[in-house]
N, C-alpha and C positions, 0 to 999 in steps of 0.2 A: 431506791427500794425502805427506805423508813416513810414514805409519803403511801405507799402501798402499805404496805403494816398497818399507820393509821388508821388508814381508810377500812382495814378488816378489820380493827377494834372497835370501829364507829358499830359498820355494817352489823358486828357479832351483838353490841350493847342495844340497839337498834329491835332486833330480830330475835335474839336470844326466849322472851320469853311469848312473840308469838308466835311461833313456825323452830321450837325448841331443834327439830331434825335440822331443817336447813340448814342454822343455826351450826351445826354439829358436826353436819356437810363439808361446808362453810371452813368452817375451821382445823380440818382436817386436809383437806383438799387444796383450797386457794393456796397457801402457799408457798406449792411445788411450781404453783408459773410463778412466783417471783423472783425462781432463777432467770428468769430474761436479764433484768437490772444486773445480772453479771456480765450482758455478753459488751462486746462495740457497738456504738449509736447505728453504725453504719449496718447492723445487721437487726438492731430494733427496730429501724426504720423498716425494713422491710418484713420486717414478720408482725409489723401493726397493722399492715392490708388483711384481709379476713377472702383473699383470693386463693390459695393454697387451703383454706379451709373450705371454701364453696366447691370448691374441683373437686377434693375427697368426698363430700358429701353430696355430690354428684353422682361418682361413679358407684358410690354404696348405693344409692336409690335409685341407679340405672342395672347395677345386677342383681337383686333384691326384688327390681319390680317382677325382670321375668319368673320369679317362681311366687309370688302369686301370695298366696297364706302359708303358712310355716306351721310344718304339724307340731313343733315344740320350742322351743325361745334357743333350746342346748344347737339345735339345728341351723337358725338365725346369726349364732354366736359363731357357730365353725363357717357359714359363708362372709360371714362380716368378717372375722380373723381371715380366714384367707382374700377376700381381698384385698383388706391391710397387710398383709404382706406383700401380695403383689404389684402393689405399687411402692411399697418398701422399697423393694428390690430393686424397683425401674427410678426412683430418685435414687438410689444410691449410684446405681450404673451409670446414670445419669446425666445430664450440664446439671453442672453446679451454681445451686439457687446464692448459696452463701458462699463466698471465698473464703479462705481462712484467710487471718492475717499474719503476714512477715515478720 
C-alpha cells in the first residue's frame, strides 16, 4: 500500500497543473482501490487479472446493444444498474471465486 500511495503522489504532482480535473478525480477516487492491499495474497493474485472486468463489460455491452439509442442518460443508467444488480445476485449465489480464509 505505501508504494501505491507514493505512485499516486507522483502522479498528482505530474498532472495537477496540466489536468486539474483528472488530478482531483484521481486524488478523490483512487485511494478506494488501495483496499485490495489489505486482502490475502491469494485473493490479490486472482483480482490482478482483468477477466472479471472483461466479463462484466461484455455483459453490459450485450444488453445495451439491444436498445441501440437511449432516450436519456437516466435510461442508460437504469438499464446498466439493473444488469449490474442481476450479475451481483448471480455472483452472490453462484460458485465462490474468492474462498474465505479459515
